[in-house]
KOLTORDO-552558 format. One record per atom (N, C-alpha, C): residue in three letters; atom name; x, y, z. Coordinates in nm, 4 decimals, m for minus. Layout:
REM residues N
<r><residu>ala</residu><atome>CA</atome><px>X</px><py>Y</py><pz>Z</pz></r>
...
This chain:
REM residues 66
<r><residu>met</residu><atome>N</atome><px>0.5685</px><py>m1.4558</py><pz>m2.1210</pz></r>
<r><residu>met</residu><atome>CA</atome><px>0.4893</px><py>m1.5496</py><pz>m2.0452</pz></r>
<r><residu>met</residu><atome>C</atome><px>0.3821</px><py>m1.6127</py><pz>m2.1344</pz></r>
<r><residu>gln</residu><atome>N</atome><px>0.3224</px><py>m1.5318</py><pz>m2.2214</pz></r>
<r><residu>gln</residu><atome>CA</atome><px>0.2205</px><py>m1.5868</py><pz>m2.3104</pz></r>
<r><residu>gln</residu><atome>C</atome><px>0.2834</px><py>m1.6845</py><pz>m2.4093</pz></r>
<r><residu>gly</residu><atome>N</atome><px>0.4050</px><py>m1.6561</py><pz>m2.4532</pz></r>
<r><residu>gly</residu><atome>CA</atome><px>0.4748</px><py>m1.7468</py><pz>m2.5432</pz></r>
<r><residu>gly</residu><atome>C</atome><px>0.4990</px><py>m1.8814</py><pz>m2.4771</pz></r>
<r><residu>leu</residu><atome>N</atome><px>0.5378</px><py>m1.8765</py><pz>m2.3506</pz></r>
<r><residu>leu</residu><atome>CA</atome><px>0.5598</px><py>m2.0000</py><pz>m2.2749</pz></r>
<r><residu>leu</residu><atome>C</atome><px>0.4292</px><py>m2.0785</py><pz>m2.2638</pz></r>
<r><residu>arg</residu><atome>N</atome><px>0.3213</px><py>m2.0087</py><pz>m2.2365</pz></r>
<r><residu>arg</residu><atome>CA</atome><px>0.1903</px><py>m2.0744</py><pz>m2.2279</pz></r>
<r><residu>arg</residu><atome>C</atome><px>0.1536</px><py>m2.1387</py><pz>m2.3610</pz></r>
<r><residu>phe</residu><atome>N</atome><px>0.1792</px><py>m2.0681</py><pz>m2.4703</pz></r>
<r><residu>phe</residu><atome>CA</atome><px>0.1471</px><py>m2.1217</py><pz>m2.6016</pz></r>
<r><residu>phe</residu><atome>C</atome><px>0.2277</px><py>m2.2486</py><pz>m2.6300</pz></r>
<r><residu>arg</residu><atome>N</atome><px>0.3573</px><py>m2.2439</py><pz>m2.6008</pz></r>
<r><residu>arg</residu><atome>CA</atome><px>0.4414</px><py>m2.3618</py><pz>m2.6232</pz></r>
<r><residu>arg</residu><atome>C</atome><px>0.3958</px><py>m2.4782</py><pz>m2.5352</pz></r>
<r><residu>tyr</residu><atome>N</atome><px>0.3572</px><py>m2.4486</py><pz>m2.4111</pz></r>
<r><residu>tyr</residu><atome>CA</atome><px>0.3074</px><py>m2.5510</py><pz>m2.3193</pz></r>
<r><residu>tyr</residu><atome>C</atome><px>0.1807</px><py>m2.6146</py><pz>m2.3753</pz></r>
<r><residu>ser</residu><atome>N</atome><px>0.0899</px><py>m2.5322</py><pz>m2.4252</pz></r>
<r><residu>ser</residu><atome>CA</atome><px>m0.0367</px><py>m2.5814</py><pz>m2.4787</pz></r>
<r><residu>ser</residu><atome>C</atome><px>m0.0165</px><py>m2.6646</py><pz>m2.6042</pz></r>
<r><residu>thr</residu><atome>N</atome><px>0.0684</px><py>m2.6178</py><pz>m2.6917</pz></r>
<r><residu>thr</residu><atome>CA</atome><px>0.0878</px><py>m2.6897</py><pz>m2.8177</pz></r>
<r><residu>thr</residu><atome>C</atome><px>0.1654</px><py>m2.8187</py><pz>m2.7985</pz></r>
<r><residu>ser</residu><atome>N</atome><px>0.2477</px><py>m2.8278</py><pz>m2.6944</pz></r>
<r><residu>ser</residu><atome>CA</atome><px>0.3239</px><py>m2.9508</py><pz>m2.6728</pz></r>
<r><residu>ser</residu><atome>C</atome><px>0.2300</px><py>m3.0697</py><pz>m2.6526</pz></r>
<r><residu>arg</residu><atome>N</atome><px>0.1193</px><py>m3.0483</py><pz>m2.5860</pz></r>
<r><residu>arg</residu><atome>CA</atome><px>0.0242</px><py>m3.1563</py><pz>m2.5621</pz></r>
<r><residu>arg</residu><atome>C</atome><px>m0.0640</px><py>m3.1802</py><pz>m2.6849</pz></r>
<r><residu>ser</residu><atome>N</atome><px>m0.0984</px><py>m3.0746</py><pz>m2.7544</pz></r>
<r><residu>ser</residu><atome>CA</atome><px>m0.1867</px><py>m3.0916</py><pz>m2.8695</pz></r>
<r><residu>ser</residu><atome>C</atome><px>m0.1160</px><py>m3.1623</py><pz>m2.9843</pz></r>
<r><residu>glu</residu><atome>N</atome><px>0.0159</px><py>m3.1651</py><pz>m2.9834</pz></r>
<r><residu>glu</residu><atome>CA</atome><px>0.0908</px><py>m3.2352</py><pz>m3.0869</pz></r>
<r><residu>glu</residu><atome>C</atome><px>0.0966</px><py>m3.3856</py><pz>m3.0619</pz></r>
<r><residu>asp</residu><atome>N</atome><px>0.0565</px><py>m3.4264</py><pz>m2.9426</pz></r>
<r><residu>asp</residu><atome>CA</atome><px>0.0549</px><py>m3.5685</py><pz>m2.9083</pz></r>
<r><residu>asp</residu><atome>C</atome><px>m0.0690</px><py>m3.6330</py><pz>m2.9721</pz></r>
<r><residu>asn</residu><atome>N</atome><px>m0.0479</px><py>m3.7168</py><pz>m3.0734</pz></r>
<r><residu>asn</residu><atome>CA</atome><px>m0.1594</px><py>m3.7771</py><pz>m3.1470</pz></r>
<r><residu>asn</residu><atome>C</atome><px>m0.2386</px><py>m3.8767</py><pz>m3.0633</pz></r>
<r><residu>gln</residu><atome>N</atome><px>m0.1818</px><py>m3.9245</py><pz>m2.9548</pz></r>
<r><residu>gln</residu><atome>CA</atome><px>m0.2491</px><py>m4.0228</py><pz>m2.8716</pz></r>
<r><residu>gln</residu><atome>C</atome><px>m0.3391</px><py>m3.9572</py><pz>m2.7661</pz></r>
<r><residu>ala</residu><atome>N</atome><px>m0.3272</px><py>m3.8279</py><pz>m2.7477</pz></r>
<r><residu>ala</residu><atome>CA</atome><px>m0.4043</px><py>m3.7590</py><pz>m2.6443</pz></r>
<r><residu>ala</residu><atome>C</atome><px>m0.5482</px><py>m3.7380</py><pz>m2.6903</pz></r>
<r><residu>ser</residu><atome>N</atome><px>m0.6398</px><py>m3.7557</py><pz>m2.5966</pz></r>
<r><residu>ser</residu><atome>CA</atome><px>m0.7805</px><py>m3.7307</py><pz>m2.6276</pz></r>
<r><residu>ser</residu><atome>C</atome><px>m0.8060</px><py>m3.5802</py><pz>m2.6245</pz></r>
<r><residu>met</residu><atome>N</atome><px>m0.9175</px><py>m3.5406</py><pz>m2.6795</pz></r>
<r><residu>met</residu><atome>CA</atome><px>m0.9549</px><py>m3.3988</py><pz>m2.6807</pz></r>
<r><residu>met</residu><atome>C</atome><px>m0.9675</px><py>m3.3466</py><pz>m2.5378</pz></r>
<r><residu>gln</residu><atome>N</atome><px>m1.0214</px><py>m3.4290</py><pz>m2.4485</pz></r>
<r><residu>gln</residu><atome>CA</atome><px>m1.0359</px><py>m3.3882</py><pz>m2.3086</pz></r>
<r><residu>gln</residu><atome>C</atome><px>m0.8991</px><py>m3.3675</py><pz>m2.2440</pz></r>
<r><residu>gln</residu><atome>N</atome><px>m0.8036</px><py>m3.4554</py><pz>m2.2719</pz></r>
<r><residu>gln</residu><atome>CA</atome><px>m0.6690</px><py>m3.4415</py><pz>m2.2160</pz></r>
<r><residu>gln</residu><atome>C</atome><px>m0.6026</px><py>m3.3146</py><pz>m2.2662</pz></r>
<r><residu>val</residu><atome>N</atome><px>m0.6205</px><py>m3.2859</py><pz>m2.3942</pz></r>
<r><residu>val</residu><atome>CA</atome><px>m0.5627</px><py>m3.1635</py><pz>m2.4510</pz></r>
<r><residu>val</residu><atome>C</atome><px>m0.6250</px><py>m3.0417</py><pz>m2.3837</pz></r>
<r><residu>his</residu><atome>N</atome><px>m0.7567</px><py>m3.0426</py><pz>m2.3677</pz></r>
<r><residu>his</residu><atome>CA</atome><px>m0.8255</px><py>m2.9299</py><pz>m2.3042</pz></r>
<r><residu>his</residu><atome>C</atome><px>m0.7777</px><py>m2.9110</py><pz>m2.1594</pz></r>
<r><residu>gln</residu><atome>N</atome><px>m0.7648</px><py>m3.0194</py><pz>m2.0843</pz></r>
<r><residu>gln</residu><atome>CA</atome><px>m0.7167</px><py>m3.0108</py><pz>m1.9460</pz></r>
<r><residu>gln</residu><atome>C</atome><px>m0.5738</px><py>m2.9564</py><pz>m1.9414</pz></r>
<r><residu>his</residu><atome>N</atome><px>m0.4926</px><py>m2.9992</py><pz>m2.0358</pz></r>
<r><residu>his</residu><atome>CA</atome><px>m0.3541</px><py>m2.9527</py><pz>m2.0425</pz></r>
<r><residu>his</residu><atome>C</atome><px>m0.3500</px><py>m2.8014</py><pz>m2.0671</pz></r>
<r><residu>ile</residu><atome>N</atome><px>m0.4340</px><py>m2.7556</py><pz>m2.1573</pz></r>
<r><residu>ile</residu><atome>CA</atome><px>m0.4396</px><py>m2.6116</py><pz>m2.1876</pz></r>
<r><residu>ile</residu><atome>C</atome><px>m0.4883</px><py>m2.5341</py><pz>m2.0661</pz></r>
<r><residu>gln</residu><atome>N</atome><px>m0.5911</px><py>m2.5854</py><pz>m1.9982</pz></r>
<r><residu>gln</residu><atome>CA</atome><px>m0.6437</px><py>m2.5178</py><pz>m1.8791</pz></r>
<r><residu>gln</residu><atome>C</atome><px>m0.5379</px><py>m2.5076</py><pz>m1.7695</pz></r>
<r><residu>arg</residu><atome>N</atome><px>m0.4608</px><py>m2.6137</py><pz>m1.7482</pz></r>
<r><residu>arg</residu><atome>CA</atome><px>m0.3551</px><py>m2.6097</py><pz>m1.6460</pz></r>
<r><residu>arg</residu><atome>C</atome><px>m0.2500</px><py>m2.5052</py><pz>m1.6807</pz></r>
<r><residu>gly</residu><atome>N</atome><px>m0.2238</px><py>m2.4887</py><pz>m1.8070</pz></r>
<r><residu>gly</residu><atome>CA</atome><px>m0.1267</px><py>m2.3873</py><pz>m1.8487</pz></r>
<r><residu>gly</residu><atome>C</atome><px>m0.1829</px><py>m2.2470</py><pz>m1.8397</pz></r>
<r><residu>his</residu><atome>N</atome><px>m0.3140</px><py>m2.2344</py><pz>m1.8548</pz></r>
<r><residu>his</residu><atome>CA</atome><px>m0.3778</px><py>m2.1028</py><pz>m1.8545</pz></r>
<r><residu>his</residu><atome>C</atome><px>m0.3958</px><py>m2.0465</py><pz>m1.7133</pz></r>
<r><residu>ala</residu><atome>N</atome><px>m0.4198</px><py>m2.1327</py><pz>m1.6171</pz></r>
<r><residu>ala</residu><atome>CA</atome><px>m0.4512</px><py>m2.0872</py><pz>m1.4805</pz></r>
<r><residu>ala</residu><atome>C</atome><px>m0.3443</px><py>m1.9951</py><pz>m1.4213</pz></r>
<r><residu>pro</residu><atome>N</atome><px>m0.2149</px><py>m2.0301</py><pz>m1.4254</pz></r>
<r><residu>pro</residu><atome>CA</atome><px>m0.1145</px><py>m1.9392</py><pz>m1.3684</pz></r>
<r><residu>pro</residu><atome>C</atome><px>m0.1082</px><py>m1.8043</py><pz>m1.4410</pz></r>
<r><residu>leu</residu><atome>N</atome><px>m0.1272</px><py>m1.8062</py><pz>m1.5714</pz></r>
<r><residu>leu</residu><atome>CA</atome><px>m0.1263</px><py>m1.6817</py><pz>m1.6471</pz></r>
<r><residu>leu</residu><atome>C</atome><px>m0.2438</px><py>m1.5931</py><pz>m1.6081</pz></r>
<r><residu>ala</residu><atome>N</atome><px>m0.3604</px><py>m1.6531</py><pz>m1.5921</pz></r>
<r><residu>ala</residu><atome>CA</atome><px>m0.4791</px><py>m1.5771</py><pz>m1.5518</pz></r>
<r><residu>ala</residu><atome>C</atome><px>m0.4607</px><py>m1.5170</py><pz>m1.4122</pz></r>
<r><residu>gln</residu><atome>N</atome><px>m0.4015</px><py>m1.5933</py><pz>m1.3207</pz></r>
<r><residu>gln</residu><atome>CA</atome><px>m0.3763</px><py>m1.5425</py><pz>m1.1854</pz></r>
<r><residu>gln</residu><atome>C</atome><px>m0.2789</px><py>m1.4256</py><pz>m1.1886</pz></r>
<r><residu>ala</residu><atome>N</atome><px>m0.1754</px><py>m1.4373</py><pz>m1.2693</pz></r>
<r><residu>ala</residu><atome>CA</atome><px>m0.0771</px><py>m1.3287</py><pz>m1.2808</pz></r>
<r><residu>ala</residu><atome>C</atome><px>m0.1421</px><py>m1.2050</py><pz>m1.3411</pz></r>
<r><residu>gln</residu><atome>N</atome><px>m0.2279</px><py>m1.2249</py><pz>m1.4382</pz></r>
<r><residu>gln</residu><atome>CA</atome><px>m0.2959</px><py>m1.1127</py><pz>m1.5020</pz></r>
<r><residu>gln</residu><atome>C</atome><px>m0.3847</px><py>m1.0387</py><pz>m1.4023</pz></r>
<r><residu>val</residu><atome>N</atome><px>m0.4579</px><py>m1.1121</py><pz>m1.3185</pz></r>
<r><residu>val</residu><atome>CA</atome><px>m0.5431</px><py>m1.0503</py><pz>m1.2162</pz></r>
<r><residu>val</residu><atome>C</atome><px>m0.4578</px><py>m0.9689</py><pz>m1.1187</pz></r>
<r><residu>leu</residu><atome>N</atome><px>m0.3447</px><py>m1.0237</py><pz>m1.0782</pz></r>
<r><residu>leu</residu><atome>CA</atome><px>m0.2560</px><py>m0.9544</py><pz>m0.9858</pz></r>
<r><residu>leu</residu><atome>C</atome><px>m0.2040</px><py>m0.8238</py><pz>m1.0472</pz></r>
<r><residu>val</residu><atome>N</atome><px>m0.1608</px><py>m0.8291</py><pz>m1.1713</pz></r>
<r><residu>val</residu><atome>CA</atome><px>m0.1084</px><py>m0.7098</py><pz>m1.2386</pz></r>
<r><residu>val</residu><atome>C</atome><px>m0.2174</px><py>m0.6043</py><pz>m1.2537</pz></r>
<r><residu>ile</residu><atome>N</atome><px>m0.3360</px><py>m0.6456</py><pz>m1.2919</pz></r>
<r><residu>ile</residu><atome>CA</atome><px>m0.4468</px><py>m0.5508</py><pz>m1.3079</pz></r>
<r><residu>ile</residu><atome>C</atome><px>m0.4792</px><py>m0.4841</py><pz>m1.1746</pz></r>
<r><residu>asn</residu><atome>N</atome><px>m0.4842</px><py>m0.5612</py><pz>m1.0663</pz></r>
<r><residu>asn</residu><atome>CA</atome><px>m0.5119</px><py>m0.5030</py><pz>m0.9342</pz></r>
<r><residu>asn</residu><atome>C</atome><px>m0.4053</px><py>m0.4025</py><pz>m0.8931</pz></r>
<r><residu>glu</residu><atome>N</atome><px>m0.2793</px><py>m0.4358</py><pz>m0.9175</pz></r>
<r><residu>glu</residu><atome>CA</atome><px>m0.1706</px><py>m0.3441</py><pz>m0.8820</pz></r>
<r><residu>glu</residu><atome>C</atome><px>m0.1765</px><py>m0.2168</py><pz>m0.9660</pz></r>
<r><residu>leu</residu><atome>N</atome><px>m0.2094</px><py>m0.2293</py><pz>m1.0939</pz></r>
<r><residu>leu</residu><atome>CA</atome><px>m0.2221</px><py>m0.1110</py><pz>m1.1793</pz></r>
<r><residu>leu</residu><atome>C</atome><px>m0.3370</px><py>m0.0220</py><pz>m1.1342</pz></r>
<r><residu>glu</residu><atome>N</atome><px>m0.4471</px><py>m0.0827</py><pz>m1.0933</pz></r>
<r><residu>glu</residu><atome>CA</atome><px>m0.5602</px><py>m0.0038</py><pz>m1.0441</pz></r>
<r><residu>glu</residu><atome>C</atome><px>m0.5218</px><py>0.0732</py><pz>m0.9176</pz></r>
<r><residu>lys</residu><atome>N</atome><px>m0.4497</px><py>0.0091</py><pz>m0.8273</pz></r>
<r><residu>lys</residu><atome>CA</atome><px>m0.4034</px><py>0.0776</py><pz>m0.7059</pz></r>
<r><residu>lys</residu><atome>C</atome><px>m0.3114</px><py>0.1939</py><pz>m0.7407</pz></r>
<r><residu>phe</residu><atome>N</atome><px>m0.2217</px><py>0.1695</py><pz>m0.8360</pz></r>
<r><residu>phe</residu><atome>CA</atome><px>m0.1278</px><py>0.2737</py><pz>m0.8781</pz></r>
<r><residu>phe</residu><atome>C</atome><px>m0.2025</px><py>0.3907</py><pz>m0.9418</pz></r>
<r><residu>gln</residu><atome>N</atome><px>m0.2999</px><py>0.3619</py><pz>m1.0264</pz></r>
<r><residu>gln</residu><atome>CA</atome><px>m0.3786</px><py>0.4680</py><pz>m1.0892</pz></r>
<r><residu>gln</residu><atome>C</atome><px>m0.4556</px><py>0.5476</py><pz>m0.9849</pz></r>
<r><residu>asp</residu><atome>N</atome><px>m0.5084</px><py>0.4798</py><pz>m0.8849</pz></r>
<r><residu>asp</residu><atome>CA</atome><px>m0.5785</px><py>0.5497</py><pz>m0.7768</pz></r>
<r><residu>asp</residu><atome>C</atome><px>m0.4846</px><py>0.6448</py><pz>m0.7035</pz></r>
<r><residu>ser</residu><atome>N</atome><px>m0.3625</px><py>0.5986</py><pz>m0.6766</pz></r>
<r><residu>ser</residu><atome>CA</atome><px>m0.2673</px><py>0.6851</py><pz>m0.6069</pz></r>
<r><residu>ser</residu><atome>C</atome><px>m0.2245</px><py>0.8017</py><pz>m0.6944</pz></r>
<r><residu>leu</residu><atome>N</atome><px>m0.2140</px><py>0.7815</py><pz>m0.8251</pz></r>
<r><residu>leu</residu><atome>CA</atome><px>m0.1815</px><py>0.8914</py><pz>m0.9159</pz></r>
<r><residu>leu</residu><atome>C</atome><px>m0.2944</px><py>0.9935</py><pz>m0.9220</pz></r>
<r><residu>ala</residu><atome>N</atome><px>m0.4162</px><py>0.9455</py><pz>m0.9138</pz></r>
<r><residu>ala</residu><atome>CA</atome><px>m0.5301</px><py>1.0369</py><pz>m0.9166</pz></r>
<r><residu>ala</residu><atome>C</atome><px>m0.5316</px><py>1.1270</py><pz>m0.7941</pz></r>
<r><residu>leu</residu><atome>N</atome><px>m0.4822</px><py>1.0778</py><pz>m0.6821</pz></r>
<r><residu>leu</residu><atome>CA</atome><px>m0.4781</px><py>1.1578</py><pz>m0.5590</pz></r>
<r><residu>leu</residu><atome>C</atome><px>m0.3602</px><py>1.2546</py><pz>m0.5577</pz></r>
<r><residu>ala</residu><atome>N</atome><px>m0.2554</px><py>1.2243</py><pz>m0.6317</pz></r>
<r><residu>ala</residu><atome>CA</atome><px>m0.1327</px><py>1.3033</py><pz>m0.6265</pz></r>
<r><residu>ala</residu><atome>C</atome><px>m0.1550</px><py>1.4515</py><pz>m0.6564</pz></r>
<r><residu>pro</residu><atome>N</atome><px>m0.2280</px><py>1.4906</py><pz>m0.7605</pz></r>
<r><residu>pro</residu><atome>CA</atome><px>m0.2457</px><py>1.6344</py><pz>m0.7864</pz></r>
<r><residu>pro</residu><atome>C</atome><px>m0.3170</px><py>1.7067</py><pz>m0.6732</pz></r>
<r><residu>arg</residu><atome>N</atome><px>m0.4076</px><py>1.6389</py><pz>m0.6071</pz></r>
<r><residu>arg</residu><atome>CA</atome><px>m0.4793</px><py>1.7023</py><pz>m0.4959</pz></r>
<r><residu>arg</residu><atome>C</atome><px>m0.3869</px><py>1.7281</py><pz>m0.3777</pz></r>
<r><residu>ile</residu><atome>N</atome><px>m0.2896</px><py>1.6424</py><pz>m0.3612</pz></r>
<r><residu>ile</residu><atome>CA</atome><px>m0.1976</px><py>1.6560</py><pz>m0.2490</pz></r>
<r><residu>ile</residu><atome>C</atome><px>m0.0831</px><py>1.7507</py><pz>m0.2829</pz></r>
<r><residu>ala</residu><atome>N</atome><px>m0.0305</px><py>1.7419</py><pz>m0.4054</pz></r>
<r><residu>ala</residu><atome>CA</atome><px>0.0907</px><py>1.8142</py><pz>m0.4431</pz></r>
<r><residu>ala</residu><atome>C</atome><px>0.0670</px><py>1.9603</py><pz>m0.4777</pz></r>
<r><residu>ile</residu><atome>N</atome><px>m0.0484</px><py>1.9957</py><pz>m0.5284</pz></r>
<r><residu>ile</residu><atome>CA</atome><px>m0.0735</px><py>2.1330</py><pz>m0.5718</pz></r>
<r><residu>ile</residu><atome>C</atome><px>m0.1419</px><py>2.2099</py><pz>m0.4584</pz></r>
<r><residu>pro</residu><atome>N</atome><px>m0.0740</px><py>2.3104</py><pz>m0.4081</pz></r>
<r><residu>pro</residu><atome>CA</atome><px>m0.1363</px><py>2.3876</py><pz>m0.2994</pz></r>
<r><residu>pro</residu><atome>C</atome><px>m0.2531</px><py>2.4706</py><pz>m0.3546</pz></r>
<r><residu>lys</residu><atome>N</atome><px>m0.3531</px><py>2.4886</py><pz>m0.2720</pz></r>
<r><residu>lys</residu><atome>CA</atome><px>m0.4677</px><py>2.5690</py><pz>m0.3104</pz></r>
<r><residu>lys</residu><atome>C</atome><px>m0.4305</px><py>2.7167</py><pz>m0.3021</pz></r>
<r><residu>pro</residu><atome>N</atome><px>m0.4792</px><py>2.7948</py><pz>m0.3975</pz></r>
<r><residu>pro</residu><atome>CA</atome><px>m0.4467</px><py>2.9394</py><pz>m0.3935</pz></r>
<r><residu>pro</residu><atome>C</atome><px>m0.5142</px><py>3.0069</py><pz>m0.2746</pz></r>
<r><residu>lys</residu><atome>N</atome><px>m0.4430</px><py>3.1035</py><pz>m0.2185</pz></r>
<r><residu>lys</residu><atome>CA</atome><px>m0.4985</px><py>3.1785</py><pz>m0.1040</pz></r>
<r><residu>lys</residu><atome>C</atome><px>m0.5821</px><py>3.2938</py><pz>m0.1545</pz></r>
<r><residu>ile</residu><atome>N</atome><px>m0.6993</px><py>3.3044</py><pz>m0.1012</pz></r>
<r><residu>ile</residu><atome>CA</atome><px>m0.7897</px><py>3.4131</py><pz>m0.1406</pz></r>
<r><residu>ile</residu><atome>C</atome><px>m0.7681</px><py>3.5285</py><pz>m0.0421</pz></r>
<r><residu>arg</residu><atome>N</atome><px>m0.7471</px><py>3.6478</py><pz>m0.0969</pz></r>
<r><residu>arg</residu><atome>CA</atome><px>m0.7224</px><py>3.7657</py><pz>m0.0104</pz></r>
<r><residu>arg</residu><atome>C</atome><px>m0.8409</px><py>3.8537</py><pz>m0.0006</pz></r>
């Protein structure tokens, strides 16, 4: 996905007629979907880590004291 973003960004920067502002806008448009996907993945990983942290408490029975 990052490779695709890089190719997307460079395609506009290779255009000699494009202004610096146009190039910057082109890069930003390419970056936005990647940033959104990254936020989604990070949130899902955090949820997964939270569930893993709870697993030992649920799976391991407490020893019985006699």
